[in-house]
VOBA-1610 file (N, C-alpha, C; in pm, whole numbers, padded with zeros to 5 digits, always signed):
BEGIN
Met-13853-06713-14194Met-13868-06564-14171Met-13930-06571-14108Thr-13995-06449-14044Thr-14104-06363-13964Thr-14113-06221-14029Ser-14191-06218-14044Ser-14199-06009-14109Ser-14252-05927-14009Thr-14378-06032-13978Thr-14465-05901-13859Thr-14546-06008-13757Thr-14516-05912-13691Thr-14577-06013-13554Thr-14689-05946-13468Arg-14789-06008-13377Arg-14890-05956-13315Arg-14932-06004-13193Thr-14841-05902-13096Thr-14891-05978-12960Thr-14977-05853-12886Pro-15015-05901-12729Pro-15056-05769-12646Pro-15009-05658-12691Ala-15137-05522-12704Ala-15021-05428-12718Ala-15133-05285-12600Arg-15238-05399-12546Arg-15282-05308-12424Arg-15284-05398-12249Ala-15256-05288-12167Ala-15228-05342-12075Ala-15371-05398-12030Thr-15416-05519-11934Thr-15513-05555-11935Thr-15597-05562-11807Gln-15551-05356-11742Gln-15647-05305-11635Gln-15740-05192-11710Gly-15803-05153-11674Gly-15936-05103-11735Gly-16076-05007-11705Arg-16107-04986-11691Arg-16258-04970-11676Arg-16352-05061-11731Val-16451-05141-11666Val-16520-05282-11679Val-16643-05205-11766Arg-16666-05249-11898Arg-16752-05273-11983Arg-16917-05297-11933Arg-16999-05276-11921Arg-17128-05345-11952Arg-17163-05407-12102Ala-17132-05558-12125Ala-17183-05604-12205Ala-17289-05647-12227Arg-17388-05665-12094Arg-17568-05703-12097Arg-17575-05836-12152Ile-17486-05929-12152Ile-17499-06058-12219Ile-17511-06200-12080Ala-17547-06136-11993Ala-17571-06285-11911Ala-17694-06303-11899Gly-17740-06437-11878Gly-17873-06503-11847Gly-17970-06477-12007Ala-18068-06500-11990Ala-18166-06515-12113Ala-18180-06374-12195Thr-18152-06287-12169Thr-18121-06187-12193Thr-18051-06163-12333Ala-17896-06220-12342Ala-17851-06264-12460Ala-17916-06302-12582Leu-17960-06443-12500Leu-18059-06583-12582Leu-18170-06552-12631Ala-18194-06388-12585Ala-18383-06317-12618Ala-18368-06225-12776Ala-18273-06162-12741Ala-18256-06062-12802Ala-18095-06062-12879Gly-18047-06020-13025Gly-17917-06051-13030Gly-17902-05925-13101Ile-17884-05879-12891Ile-17780-05748-12875Ile-17632-05731-12921Ala-17606-05572-12973Ala-17462-05590-13002Ala-17411-05576-12896Leu-17273-05579-12862Leu-17185-05581-12759Leu-17111-05520-12738Ala-17036-05453-12663Ala-16950-05362-12650Ala-16876-05352-12803Ala-16865-05183-12838Ala-16838-05179-12982Ala-16656-05138-12932Pro-16566-05178-13070Pro-16428-05135-13012Pro-16399-05014-12995Ala-16316-05011-12923Ala-16259-04865-12854Ala-16202-04778-12959Ala-16134-04813-13096Ala-16166-04708-13203Ala-16156-04720-13305Ala-16227-04635-13425Ala-16291-04706-13522Ala-16122-04769-13622Val-16166-04891-13673Val-16060-04934-13792Val-16100-04938-13884Val-15995-04901-14024Val-16072-04918-14148Val-16071-05046-14173Pro-16150-05110-14228Pro-16141-05258-14264Pro-16023-05277-14430Thr-15992-05334-14436Thr-15927-05387-14539Thr-15961-05517-14595Ala-16096-05593-14535Ala-16120-05711-14618Ala-16175-05686-14761Ala-16152-05774-14851Ala-16246-05805-14989Ala-16352-05888-14988Pro-16445-05840-15055Pro-16551-05992-15097Pro-16519-06056-15194Ala-16541-06196-15131Ala-16529-06335-15250Ala-16669-06329-15334Asp-16621-06390-15462Asp-16711-06420-15588Asp-16862-06435-15483Asp-16843-06561-15413Asp-16917-06679-15312Asp-16979-06628-15228Gly-16988-06460-15186Gly-17045-06400-15100Gly-16983-06402-14948Tyr-16851-06444-14970Tyr-16763-06443-14833Tyr-16660-06323-14845Glu-16664-06289-14707Glu-16574-06145-14737Glu-16393-06222-14648Val-16293-06182-14764Val-16180-06254-14681Val-16124-06188-14562Ile-16103-06174-14474Ile-16074-06124-14373Ile-15848-06114-14316Leu-15877-06195-14372Leu-15769-06267-14308Leu-15657-06361-14418Asp-15588-06296-14507Asp-15524-06351-14657Asp-15391-06356-14647Gly-15272-06368-14579Gly-15166-06302-14544Gly-15104-06197-14548Thr-15169-06119-14616Thr-15085-06000-14648Thr-15073-05894-14554Pro-14963-05790-14537Pro-14967-05727-14438Pro-15096-05627-14390Glu-15157-05611-14514Glu-15321-05511-14451Glu-15423-05599-14429Ser-15437-05689-14464Ser-15475-05811-14410Ser-15479-05853-14261Phe-15336-05838-14235Phe-15327-05892-14069Phe-15298-05774-13983Asp-15304-05643-14040Asp-15266-05536-13921Asp-15420-05485-13924Ala-15493-05524-13957Ala-15687-05561-13922Ala-15717-05639-13806Trp-15617-05715-13778Trp-15644-05758-13679Trp-15603-05726-13546Glu-15584-05767-13383Glu-15573-05722-13302Glu-15529-05845-13213Tyr-15479-05824-13062Tyr-15430-05963-12976Tyr-15468-05916-12861Ala-15482-06001-12826Ala-15524-05965-12643Ala-15466-06129-12576Gly-15426-06126-12452Gly-15374-06274-12376Gly-15209-06301-12397Asp-15184-06373-12383Asp-15050-06413-12399Asp-14983-06496-12498Gly-14901-06529-12586Gly-14840-06543-12669Gly-14817-06428-12779Gly-14840-06504-12957Gly-14902-06441-13038Gly-14909-06474-13147Phe-14908-06402-13261Phe-14905-06487-13382Phe-14810-06395-13494Asp-14758-06445-13603Asp-14664-06434-13676Asp-14721-06456-13858Arg-14668-06316-13892Arg-14724-06337-14045Arg-14608-06354-14022Leu-14600-06521-14155Leu-14461-06528-14227Leu-14460-06503-14391Asp-14340-06488-14486Asp-14323-06438-14590Asp-14380-06522-14641Asp-14426-06675-14650Asp-14526-06709-14755Asp-14635-06662-14735Gly-14694-06578-14641Gly-14800-06565-14638Gly-14938-06606-14502Thr-14851-06731-14453Thr-14962-06844-14374Thr-14929-06717-14248Val-15050-06736-14158Val-14992-06664-13990Val-14987-06742-13912Arg-14828-06787-13825Arg-14843-06916-13741Arg-14891-06850-13613Ser-14920-06930-13510Ser-14925-06951-13341Ser-14799-06897-13331Arg-14789-06869-13157Arg-14662-06917-13110Arg-14689-06851-12954Ala-14637-06956-12901Ala-14671-07033-12734Ala-14586-06868-12687Gly-14647-06799-12538Gly-14597-06703-12468Gly-14493-06776-12346Ala-14427-06661-12333Ala-14293-06681-12212Ala-14405-06731-12100Gly-14533-06720-12044Gly-14610-06709-11968Gly-14622-06829-11984Gly-14686-06927-12097Gly-14789-07053-12104Gly-14913-07021-12071Gly-14970-06910-12082Gly-15134-06838-12073Gly-15142-06881-12242Phe-15279-06851-12326Phe-15283-06831-12453Phe-15333-06768-12477Gly-15339-06731-12573Gly-15407-06546-12627Gly-15502-06592-12756Thr-15574-06493-12814Thr-15639-06432-12906Thr-15617-06342-13027Leu-15612-06375-13132Leu-15558-06289-13294Leu-15726-06256-13307Trp-15818-06172-13291Trp-15956-06111-13356Trp-15935-05992-13425Tyr-16029-06021-13490Tyr-16114-05885-13594Tyr-16169-05832-13527Pro-16075-05697-13454Pro-16206-05571-13404Pro-16299-05504-13513Val-16288-05542-13713Val-16376-05434-13730Val-16513-05446-13757Arg-16556-05530-13752Arg-16751-05568-13727Arg-16757-05708-13618Gln-16889-05658-13581Gln-16921-05852-13530Gln-17042-05859-13617Tyr-17012-06023-13593Tyr-17107-06125-13665Tyr-17210-06165-13555Gly-17379-06171-13626Gly-17445-06277-13608Gly-17464-06352-13623Asp-17555-06397-13715Asp-17535-06521-13798Asp-17445-06527-13916Phe-17357-06653-13953Phe-17250-06650-14025Phe-17215-06802-14013Ser-17105-06749-14160Ser-17005-06863-14207Ser-16908-06840-14158Met-16801-06877-14100Met-16670-06851-14127Met-16550-06998-14124Val-16524-06972-14274Val-16443-07054-14318Val-16258-07033-14252Val-16211-07122-14216Val-16083-07161-14191Val-15975-07230-14263Glu-15894-07159-14312Glu-15828-07255-14375Glu-15664-07268-14247Leu-15629-07443-14268Leu-15546-07395-14122Leu-15470-07497-14136Arg-15343-07564-14044Arg-15249-07658-14091Arg-15166-07696-13930Asp-15190-07820-13860Asp-15079-07832-13745Asp-14937-07876-13777Asp-14891-07730-13758Asp-14730-07729-13755Asp-14639-07816-13621Ala-14743-07840-13485Ala-14644-07871-13428Ala-14465-07934-13444Pro-14412-07910-13312Pro-14301-07992-13389Pro-14275-08122-13371Gly-14189-08177-13406Gly-14185-08323-13387Gly-14298-08457-13384Asp-14326-08541-13262Asp-14420-08600-13300Asp-14524-08542-13224Ala-14532-08424-13181Ala-14616-08392-13093Ala-14726-08305-13215Arg-14841-08294-13129Arg-14983-08224-13186Arg-15024-08085-13186Ala-15047-08013-13236Ala-15081-07844-13200Ala-15253-07842-13106Asn-15276-07781-13025Asn-15400-07740-12972Asn-15458-07607-13004Ser-15569-07559-13068Ser-15555-07406-13123Ser-15755-07404-13101Gly-15797-07298-13170Gly-15888-07307-13192Gly-15960-07156-13228Ile-16122-07228-13288Ile-16177-07088-13371Ile-16262-07032-13257Gln-16238-06882-13263Gln-16302-06898-13130Gln-16459-06715-13197Val-16568-06760-13149Val-16681-06702-13214Val-16777-06630-13143Arg-16809-06507-13172Arg-16970-06403-13096Arg-16908-06416-12929Phe-16796-06345-12895Phe-16703-06300-12774Phe-16699-06151-12803Pro-16759-06053-12675Pro-16732-05893-12669Pro-16577-05841-12691Asp-16590-05739-12692Asp-16443-05664-12768Asp-16317-05699-12614Leu-16250-05743-12705Leu-16127-05770-12602Leu-16046-05643-12564Ser-16036-05577-12618Ser-16000-05433-12540Ser-15969-05424-12422Gly-16033-05447-12383Gly-16044-05438-12196Gly-16164-05518-12141Pro-16175-05528-11976Pro-16223-05584-11907Pro-16368-05583-11965Val-16474-05655-11925Val-16602-05679-11958Val-16657-05731-11806Glu-16752-05668-11767Glu-16839-05745-11711Glu-16918-05853-11656Gly-16888-05948-11629Gly-16987-06079-11613Gly-16876-06189-11691Cys-16756-06150-11757Cys-16676-06228-11855Cys-16574-06222-11755Pro-16508-06341-11664Pro-16403-06307-11580Pro-16285-06304-11692Thr-16155-06305-11599Thr-16028-06269-11702Thr-15923-06359-11626Thr-15915-06437-11568Thr-15895-06494-11453Thr-15935-06658-11441Phe-15824-06757-11448Phe-15879-06872-11433Phe-15781-06993-11350Asn-15898-07023-11228Asn-15846-07095-11176Asn-15716-07019-11086Gly-15698-06881-11089Gly-15540-06866-11033Gly-15401-06884-11131Asn-15447-06939-11192Asn-15318-06952-11300Asn-15274-06937-11393Glu-15422-06759-11406Glu-15407-06669-11524Glu-15465-06540-11459Thr-15374-06419-11460Thr-15492-06378-11379Thr-15464-06210-11499Gly-15625-06169-11510Gly-15602-06062-11589Gly-15559-06078-11762Asn-15604-06213-11809Asn-15547-06201-11976Asn-15703-06234-12010Leu-15703-06097-12093Leu-15846-06036-12170Leu-15877-06136-12274Ser-15795-06280-12295Ser-15811-06371-12401Ser-15940-06507-12333Trp-15910-06461-12171Trp-16031-06553-12137Trp-16165-06501-12145Ile-16210-06390-12216Ile-16355-06306-12194Ile-16357-06401-12352Ala-16297-06411-12439Ala-16346-06464-12549Ala-16388-06633-12532Val-16353-06672-12427Val-16350-06792-12380Val-16498-06833-12252Asn-16503-06725-12241Asn-16590-06713-12087Asn-16738-06642-12099Cys-16708-06600-12224Cys-16878-06538-12304Cys-16863-06519-12451Gly-16786-06630-12492Gly-16782-06697-12640Gly-16820-06831-12643His-16783-06914-12774His-16772-07026-12801His-16656-07043-12887Glu-16544-07154-12802Glu-16406-07206-12864Glu-16500-07297-12947Ile-16444-07307-13091Ile-16451-07451-13188Ile-16316-07516-13162Gln-16267-07646-13116Gln-16134-07634-13060Gln-16074-07650-13175Val-16001-07715-13203Val-15857-07758-13311Val-15742-07846-13279Asn-15783-07976-13244Asn-15660-08077-13193Asn-15683-08176-13222Asp-15576-08237-13294Asp-15599-08349-13350Asp-15477-08498-13251Ser-15492-08440-13143Ser-15403-08489-13080Ser-15456-08655-13023Pro-15356-08796-13020Pro-15439-08910-12979Pro-15530-08921-12853Glu-15592-08968-12840Glu-15637-09022-12705Glu-15561-09047-12626Gly-15606-08987-12473Gly-15529-09052-12365Gly-15398-08952-12326Gly-15384-09030-12219Gly-15218-08954-12132Gly-15266-08862-12111Ser-15207-08695-12136Ser-15225-08603-12115Ser-15292-08496-12199Asn-15305-08572-12274Asn-15395-08483-12454Asn-15542-08425-12352Asp-15531-08336-12438Asp-15705-08281-12399Asp-15748-08370-12501Pro-15884-08436-12392Pro-15983-08522-12471Pro-16083-08462-12534Arg-16076-08334-12581Arg-16180-08252-12654Arg-16102-08239-12811Lys-16170-08332-12881Lys-16063-08267-13047Lys-16156-08190-13125Thr-16049-08187-13263Thr-16158-08081-13348Thr-16307-08059-13364Gly-16334-07946-13375Gly-16491-07974-13413Gly-16565-07941-13282Ser-16494-07962-13138Ser-16587-07996-13035Ser-16624-07828-13059Val-16755-07770-12981Val-16717-07672-12912Val-16689-07692-12786Tyr-16643-07631-12754Tyr-16557-07687-12609Tyr-16617-07644-12510Gly-16647-07781-12455Gly-16668-07822-12281Gly-16880-07809-12308Phe-16938-07799-12428Phe-17011-07815-12430Phe-17131-07925-12543Ala-17007-07977-12640Ala-17038-08020-12737Ala-16922-08072-12775Asp-16885-08209-12709Asp-16734-08230-12760Asp-16738-08360-12822Leu-16593-08340-12903Leu-16587-08520-12985Leu-16456-08603-12959Gly-16465-08702-12975Gly-16379-08800-12972Gly-16273-08775-13071Leu-16156-08819-13112Leu-16106-08833-13248Leu-16128-08880-13348Asp-16240-08992-13339Asp-16296-09079-13443Asp-16416-08978-13509Glu-16487-08896-13410Glu-16542-08817-13466Glu-16499-08677-13544Ala-16371-08664-13487Ala-16325-08519-13528Ala-16290-08550-13659Arg-16237-08668-13734Arg-16183-08710-13874Arg-16070-08628-13895Pro-15980-08679-13842Pro-15828-08611-13789Pro-15775-08641-13915Thr-15687-08568-13938Thr-15573-08566-14106Thr-15428-08632-14034Ala-15301-08598-14116Ala-15209-08589-14105Ala-15138-08487-14067Lys-15026-08467-13916Lys-14985-08343-13912Lys-14931-08284-14054Gly-14922-08179-14068Gly-14886-08083-14176Gly-15001-08110-14330Thr-15114-08158-14275Thr-15194-08112-14396Thr-15297-08036-14329Trp-15343-07916-14502Trp-15449-07815-14486Trp-15576-07853-14488Asn-15636-07804-14392Asn-15781-07854-14357Asn-15837-07716-14377Glu-15963-07756-14382Glu-16105-07669-14433Glu-16170-07650-14320Leu-16216-07536-14216Leu-16295-07565-14134Leu-16383-07484-14078Glu-16541-07477-14136Glu-16631-07459-14130Glu-16683-07403-14037Val-16735-07316-13958Val-16806-07286-13821Val-16951-07183-13828Arg-17052-07234-13860Arg-17225-07193-13893Arg-17252-07146-13776Val-17287-07085-13756Val-17396-07040-13637Val-17518-06938-13697Val-17634-06986-13649Val-17738-06906-13673Val-17818-06946-13559Gly-17887-06800-13541Gly-17961-06840-13370Gly-17876-06920-13258Gln-17876-06950-13191Gln-17817-07076-13118Gln-17758-07178-13154His-17802-07234-13249His-17765-07313-13302His-17582-07317-13444Tyr-17511-07435-13346Tyr-17403-07442-13412Tyr-17371-07589-13510Thr-17289-07519-13650Thr-17272-07633-13646Thr-17115-07655-13731Val-17038-07768-13736Val-16886-07762-13745Val-16851-07834-13886Ile-16808-07809-14032Ile-16776-07857-14074Ile-16639-07896-14133Arg-16592-07990-14127Arg-16450-08001-14168Arg-16469-08080-14308Asp-16373-07993-14395Asp-16333-08066-14501Asp-16467-08123-14574Gly-16547-08037-14562Gly-16660-08078-14642Gly-16818-08200-14590Val-16738-08190-14469Val-16868-08305-14363Val-16882-08244-14254Val-17020-08273-14206Val-17083-08199-14121Val-16978-08309-14007Ile-16948-08261-13884Ile-16891-08319-13805Ile-16944-08308-13662Asn-16989-08195-13662Asn-17030-08171-13511Asn-17211-08035-13478Glu-17294-08040-13448Glu-17395-08001-13443Glu-17444-08030-13288Tyr-17500-07847-13291Tyr-17473-07798-13083Tyr-17590-07673-13083Glu-17674-07710-13016Glu-17772-07596-12998Glu-17759-07539-12862Asn-17737-07427-12817Asn-17718-07317-12685Asn-17816-07302-12550Leu-17826-07407-12529Leu-17959-07351-12435Leu-17924-07298-12374Pro-17990-07205-12282Pro-17914-07124-12134Pro-17943-07196-12028Gly-17882-07226-11922Gly-17798-07207-11821Gly-17736-07370-11810Val-17700-07391-11950Val-17588-07565-11927Val-17443-07504-11821Pro-17443-07576-11705Pro-17270-07519-11645Pro-17168-07554-11785Phe-17080-07526-11754Phe-16942-07603-11791Phe-16875-07711-11737Pro-16854-07878-11823Pro-16841-07947-11680Pro-16690-07862-11620Asp-16698-07960-11525Asp-16581-07960-11429Asp-16574-07825-11389Arg-16559-07682-11444Arg-16529-07575-11385Arg-16651-07542-11405Pro-16674-07495-11194Pro-16827-07439-11169Pro-16792-07321-11175Leu-16690-07213-11116Leu-16698-07097-11111Leu-16714-07033-11303Asp-16686-07063-11356Asp-16666-07051-11547Asp-16841-07031-11531Pro-16902-06918-11633Pro-17025-06863-11671Pro-17078-06937-11749Asp-17199-07011-11733Asp-17276-07096-11804Asp-17281-07016-11961Ser-17375-07155-11991Ser-17385-07104-12176Ser-17503-06965-12194Ser-17538-06927-12079Ser-17630-06855-12115Ser-17531-06669-12141Ser-17425-06725-12076Ser-17353-06579-12128Ser-17286-06592-12258Arg-17323-06664-12349Arg-17278-06657-12531Arg-17403-06599-12546Gly-17423-06518-12638Gly-17504-06419-12730Gly-17538-06451-12845Leu-17591-06373-12938Leu-17638-06375-13083Leu-17548-06273-13149Val-17424-06205-13086Val-17353-06099-13205Val-17266-06076-13096Gly-17100-06095-13189Gly-16970-06102-13139Gly-16888-06099-13210Tyr-16737-06083-13182Tyr-16658-06055-13310Tyr-16581-06226-13265Val-16497-06245-13391Val-16427-06356-13446Val-16264-06338-13427Gly-16257-06470-13400Gly-16083-06503-13352Gly-16027-06650-13379Leu-15865-06632-13352Leu-15813-06752-13399Leu-15739-06772-13243Gln-15728-06865-13147Gln-15622-06882-13022Gln-15540-06945-13093Ala-15425-06858-12989Ala-15247-06955-12974Ala-15272-06993-12826His-15238-07141-12818His-15232-07229-12682His-15138-07151-12635Gly-15116-07228-12498Gly-15020-07207-12466Gly-14868-07279-12385Ser-14880-07387-12463Ser-14769-07482-12452Ser-14688-07444-12612Ala-14529-07473-12601Ala-14437-07475-12701Ala-14506-07544-12832Pro-14529-07662-12810Pro-14573-07745-12959Pro-14733-07706-13004Asp-14766-07602-12965Asp-14908-07568-13021Asp-14860-07464-13119Val-14835-07518-13241Val-14812-07428-13362Val-14877-07456-13477Val-14968-07387-13486Val-15083-07375-13612Val-15060-07283-13693Ser-15082-07308-13822Ser-15050-07214-13908Ser-15183-07149-14013Phe-15232-07056-14050Phe-15333-07033-14111Phe-15316-06956-14224Arg-15360-06953-14338Arg-15376-06908-14431Arg-15479-06829-14570Glu-15608-06831-14461Glu-15708-06768-14521Glu-15824-06755-14386Val-15879-06683-14379Val-16029-06702-14291Val-16112-06603-14375Arg-16234-06637-14439Arg-16339-06578-14479Arg-16454-06565-14361Val-16553-06465-14433Val-16707-06477-14312Val-16820-06416-14420Arg-16930-06505-14394Arg-17009-06453-14466Arg-17159-06470-14384Glu-17236-06352-14400Glu-17374-06350-14324Glu-17488-06465-14388Leu-17557-06493-14289Leu-17640-06630-14323Leu-17773-06513-14311Pro-17882-06604-14366Pro-18009-06518-14396Pro-18041-06590-14221Pro-18104-06543-14160Pro-18177-06610-13994Pro-18258-06787-14003Val-18200-06887-14085Val-18271-06978-14110Val-18122-07117-14106His-18175-07223-13996His-18110-07297-13986His-18181-07441-14070Val-18038-07541-14107Val-18080-07572-14239Val-17938-07692-14220Glu-18059-07818-14203Glu-17975-07950-14249Glu-18018-08068-14337Ala-17936-08165-14352Ala-17980-08205-14442Ala-17902-08341-14386Asp-17990-08527-14444Asp-17890-08627-14428Asp-17977-08682-14535Ala-17912-08814-14584Ala-17915-08935-14645Ala-17991-09045-14564Arg-18075-09061-14621Arg-18122-09216-14501Arg-18250-09308-14595Cys-18253-09394-14589Cys-18331-09508-14659Cys-18491-09555-14627Leu-18584-09527-14679Leu-18663-09563-14690Leu-18760-09667-14724Gly-18739-09760-14717Gly-18844-09910-14770Gly-18720-09936-14885Gly-18586-09937-14863Gly-18506-09967-14975Gly-18454-09884-15054Thr-18552-09772-15038Thr-18492-09633-15174Thr-18412-09545-15079Ala-18344-09468-15111Ala-18218-09361-15059Ala-18338-09223-15096His-18314-09149-14961His-18359-09007-14970His-18251-08919-14920Val-18296-08785-14940Val-18249-08707-14895Val-18353-08608-14854Ala-18326-08608-14687Ala-18429-08470-14630Ala-18329-08368-14589Val-18445-08273-14608Val-18344-08138-14574Val-18439-08045-14481Arg-18388-07988-14351Arg-18544-07957-14261Arg-18456-07790-14275Ala-18584-07660-14286Ala-18529-07583-14244Ala-18590-07469-14132Glu-18541-07445-14039Glu-18617-07335-13901Glu-18562-07230-13929Asn-18728-07125-13946Asn-18686-07014-13932Asn-18643-06953-13755Val-18517-06893-13732Val-18451-06865-13605Val-18495-06718-13659Gly-18564-06655-13744Gly-18591-06477-13734Gly-18720-06456-13719Ser-18700-06286-13702Ser-18838-06263-13604Ser-18952-06266-13719Asp-18921-06268-13877Asp-19010-06284-13971Asp-19066-06353-14068Pro-19147-06365-14086Pro-19212-06512-14221Pro-19091-06509-14352Leu-19036-06598-14401Leu-18939-06609-14482Leu-19000-06702-14587Asp-19019-06681-14749Asp-19020-06782-14824Asp-18887-06856-14845Val-18863-06973-14827Val-18804-07067-14830Val-18802-07165-15008Thr-18703-07226-14988Thr-18698-07290-15125Thr-18564-07435-15057Leu-18615-07555-15060Leu-18543-07638-15054Leu-18521-07742-15210Gly-18359-07784-15171Gly-18340-07794-15270Gly-18238-07934-15287Thr-18211-08037-15360Thr-18108-08136-15382Thr-18128-08202-15498Pro-18008-08251-15547Pro-18011-08318-15710Pro-18086-08331-15751Ala-18228-08405-15650Ala-18357-08512-15734Ala-18408-08400-15720Gly-18476-08295-15661Gly-18565-08181-15720Gly-18559-08087-15622Glu-18672-07980-15632Glu-18622-07855-15469Glu-18819-07881-15485Arg-18855-07794-15336Arg-18975-07768-15281Arg-18966-07608-15239Thr-19044-07556-15259Thr-19106-07430-15204Thr-19207-07418-15088Phe-19166-07365-15013Phe-19241-07302-14914Phe-19293-07140-14859Asp-19376-07102-14879Asp-19375-07020-14853Asp-19456-06943-14686Ala-19377-06820-14689Ala-19424-06762-14553Ala-19392-06816-14472Val-19272-06935-14419Val-19283-06970-14314Val-19274-06915-14195Ala-19361-06916-14080Ala-19334-06862-13974Ala-19241-06846-13910Pro-19176-06759-13789Pro-19065-06772-13721Pro-19055-06860-13615Gly-18972-06941-13588Gly-18994-07064-13534Gly-19026-07195-13561Arg-19106-07154-13699Arg-19170-07371-13723Arg-19031-07390-13840Asn-19070-07510-13910Asn-19009-07551-14004Asn-19048-07527-14163Ala-18965-07549-14209Ala-18988-07631-14338Ala-18918-07773-14389Tyr-19012-07850-14408Tyr-18923-07984-14468Tyr-18937-08062-14599Arg-18851-08130-14593Arg-18899-08234-14731Arg-18823-08278-14717Ser-18840-08444-14798Ser-18798-08598-14813Ser-18784-08577-14979Phe-18666-08577-15011Phe-18641-08587-15146Phe-18629-08761-15218Ser-18680-08839-15287Ser-18633-08975-15288Ser-18545-08954-15368Ala-18400-09012-15415Ala-18326-09007-15564Ala-18356-09131-15605Arg-18472-09216-15603Arg-18536-09350-15685Arg-18449-09425-15739Ala-18349-09457-15614Ala-18242-09535-15666Ala-18251-09588-15475Ala-18192-09717-15530Ala-18119-09773-15404Ala-17981-09737-15308Ser-17948-09620-15346Ser-17799-09545-15280Ser-17778-09404-15403Val-17720-09291-15276Val-17723-09177-15341Val-17582-09158-15264Asp-17507-09082-15328Asp-17327-09025-15291Asp-17382-08923-15248Ala-17234-08877-15180Ala-17241-08735-15052Ala-17293-08647-15168Gly-17338-08561-15121Gly-17362-08400-15204Gly-17382-08271-15111Thr-17430-08227-15186Thr-17488-08080-15089Thr-17657-08045-15093Ala-17709-08007-15032Ala-17834-07965-15045Ala-17822-07853-14997Thr-17941-07745-15092Thr-17938-07587-15081Thr-18094-07542-15017Leu-18070-07417-14941Leu-18150-07326-14941Leu-18162-07190-15009Thr-18236-07188-15034Thr-18281-07040-15070Thr-18379-06943-15065Val-18370-06815-15000Val-18446-06693-14963Val-18410-06571-14980Pro-18485-06516-15047Pro-18517-06399-15094Pro-18397-06326-14979Gly-18342-06223-15075Gly-18244-06158-15010Gly-18242-05998-15076Ala-18196-05878-15031Ala-18213-05743-15068Ala-18208-05735-15216Asp-18051-05791-15234Asp-17957-05812-15322Asp-18004-05917-15452Gly-18120-05970-15422Gly-18165-06069-15528Gly-18120-06242-15438Pro-18163-06362-15455Pro-18160-06480-15366Pro-18053-06524-15321Val-18087-06542-15201Val-17944-06602-15110Val-17953-06735-15102Val-17847-06815-15119Val-17850-06963-15132Val-17751-06984-15095Val-17760-07083-14931Val-17659-07147-14873Val-17671-07295-14869Glu-17565-07339-14898Glu-17533-07493-14915Glu-17509-07581-14834Thr-17563-07686-14775Thr-17556-07802-14663Thr-17470-07920-14682Pro-17359-07966-14656Pro-17348-08114-14649Pro-17425-08221-14648Tyr-17418-08299-14712Tyr-17514-08462-14669Tyr-17382-08577-14740Glu-17391-08680-14654Glu-17312-08783-14690Glu-17406-08925-14719Gly-17341-08973-14836Gly-17404-09106-14893Gly-17451-09200-14827Val-17550-09291-14910Val-17615-09385-14826Val-17638-09460-14937Asp-17601-09636-14849Asp-17660-09717-14967Asp-17757-09828-14880Cys-17860-09789-14976Cys-17976-09871-14909Cys-17994-10050-14946Thr-17873-10079-15042Thr-17907-10227-15047Thr-17887-10328-14968
//
């Protein structure tokens, strides 16, 4: 039984707001997009690990979200929030209007609950403008089959991280879970699919214009949003330049009846302006863990890179420059683990963990 629903509450017509996000302007400067039309009282609570839980299944957290487009979301009695296709066959976005995010990590717990043998389609949408009304440069109509659907703003002027473990081939969407939709697509094997009815944790990490997708602790996708890249096979869509450095976050309800996905927690953590990646590799028969951090901010930063094999500090890493260290495991293999990035913060050191897979060099 459902206890609460979230469906569109506003008409799709209204004054067009200028978001100033087209072209290189949005890529070069971390501008704030249009603010919400009305103030919303935040209900999210901070978590011990630095994350802020913005959706936890309680009525209070669910009521802080708004909905745009067709379909909707229902809050169930067990605290899960479930997507629902609309009668019109279009899709919509449950979005968090309380604040915009720049560099951040968003962790979502989700489950494919499609009926029968079907697999569901959904998405995590990030860095898009306010969906409460039209935005200049962000179309709300797609190929004539949807007109004035505000959810298309999130598609055309933000990025969608795909949720879709359907089999390859047939009429199924070829872009699978973890794809940065249309710009960095994954096949089914790359998506590391799980059985239907299994809870998954999907993390979307965005720093500067670099997107990292982590599924159940494993990095499955990396994408650098360069300007001027067209959306494949959709020449009328805005190109990659329309994706800015700041925006809102949301969850997608797709347009077909089988597209039923449940969510039970969404949490967000702001990140320092440093992109970090790690991977294990073999050098001369010895396993190493290589860690690289790029300062994508505007000020020099002290950076410490760490692994179980040790750590290294780099002073005053300049904007646009890297800190790099290859740590020897002093063995022929190394298990999967996490590397750490530590930078100074206003309230003490800020630590960001990045997973890497193990390697056997024998």
